[in-house]
C-alpha positions, -999 to 999 in steps of 0.1 A, spaced: 0 0 0 14 34 -10 16 59 18 15 97 15 17 126 39 -6 156 42 -5 181 70 -37 184 92 -48 216 75 -51 197 42 -79 175 55 -115 188 51 -145 166 57 -141 134 37 -114 148 14 -77 154 17 -54 174 -7 -18 163 -14 7 190 -20 31 194 -49 58 171 -38 35 142 -29 15 148 -60 46 145 -81 55 113 -64 20 99 -68 17 108 -105 52 110 -120 70 83 -100 44 58 -90 21 64 -120 -10 60 -99 -43 66 -116 -78 79 -107 -94 53 -84 -61 40 -70 -63 31 -33 -36 47 -11 -30 56 26 -25 91 38 -12 101 73 -14 135 90 19 135 109 0 136 142 -7 99 145 -38 94 123 -39 74 90 -66 71 64 -75 48 35 -82 70 4 -91 68 -32 -74 92 -58 -102 114 -72 -82 139 -93 -46 148 -101 -33 182 -111 1 196 -117 6 209 -82 -20 191 -61 -42 161 -60 -76 154 -44 -83 122 -25 -115 108 -10 -112 94 25 -129 60 28 -118 48 62 -98 57 93 -72 29 97 -45 21 123 -9 29 113 13 0 104 37 11 131 21 21 164 38 48 186 58 38 216 46 46 251 80 62 257 83 99 248 119 97 237 140 128 228 173 120 212 198 149 213 229 139 192 260 158 183 261 167 146 282 144 125 296 146 90 272 142 60 257 108 55 265 96 91 241 121 105 215 114 78 217 78 89 211 87 125 181 108 117 166 80 95 171 52 122 158 75 150 125 76 131 125 38 126 132 33 163 102 55 174 121 86 186 95 114 193 118 144 191 153 147 175 177 175 184 210 182 164 235 193 190 266 215 188 292 204 213 326 217 224 345 187 209 323 183 178 342 186 146 311 197 126 299 233 129 264 240 117 262 266 89 231 273 69 211 258 97 177 262 81 188 244 49 202 215 69 171 214 91 150 212 60 171 183 47 169 164 80 131 169 82 127 156 46 148 125 56 125 121 87 94 123 65 106 97 41 116 74 69 81 78 85 65 69 51 87 38 48 85 26 84 48 29 88 47 57 114 18 81 112 34 106 136 63 127 123 94 129 144 99 165 154 131 183 147 125 217 164 159 232 156 196 230 165 209 236 200 242 239 217 243 218 249 241 246 274 211 261 256 194 227 256 200 223 293 189 259 301 159 263 278 146 229 269 124 227 300 103 197 290 132 174 286 119 148 311 144 124 327 178 135 314 204 109 306 239 117 292 257 88 277 295 93 281 326 72 274 338 80 309 327 92 343 293 75 345 274 48 362 260 17 345 227 16 327 209 3 358 211 38 373 186 51 347 153 56 364 122 43 346 102 71 330 77 77 303 97 107 291 134 106 285 159 129 269 191 110 258 223 131 251 248 115 227 282 132 222 305 136 193 333 113 181 357 133 204 336 127 234 321 152 259 342 179 275 344 177 312 325 210 316 296 195 296 294 164 318 294 186 349 267 208 334 244 178 327 251 165 363 242 199 377 210 199 357 201 166 375 210 143 346 222 108 350 257 101 335 258 66 320 288 47 306 281 15 286 308 -9 297 341 -10 278 329 -10 242 341 18 220 313 28 196 314 52 167 291 82 174 265 71 149 265 36 163 261 49 198 231 71 189 213 43 171 221 17 197 211 38 227 177 46 211 171 9 206 182 1 242 159 28 257 130 16 236 137 -20 248 140 -10 284 112 16 287 93 16 254 76 -10 231 106 -30 219 101 -60 241 
């Protein structure tokens, strides 16, 4: 079943309008015709079975025939993954897998030892959001993973008030995973390839965060981000 995305404001009564990009994919790529059956999700968790009624150059109109459950239900864990920005495709991979693993909110972090400085932030945010959308379409999620913007660590600790149970994963200076308290809302902080600066670890500790070190294994930064999301979903979410 082909899946498409339309924001909530594009739904009206028993109809939904697909925008230009989704229309191009429907018509030019998939070659779907009038009467084709597809699924459309609204990014907030709802999904609908629809029939294609008309296709224009910049939009298409679909008739809603049923409200259906998404193929991939949302986890009971509200997980924010704040990960240090990595080079190119490494970070694209982290964004994609975060969606697949049910992360609710994803925050690209600037850190003291990070070797990637964010320039043209809006352009990069747009790219990461597009990757997240495509991953949602492919993985069956009907809720879009939020990427609210880029943060430096101190700003995140100071301003991101709804962070929930804060856990910083560090290659040194932490307790084992058993120290993480069960919670329905967790923010996990993942550092750069160079690791956290001592001042960043102390700042997270002062904020009330748990510092966790996962044994003696040395993981690449992208492996750590993906693995930790999976571990947290297994321990506190729906990956049982």
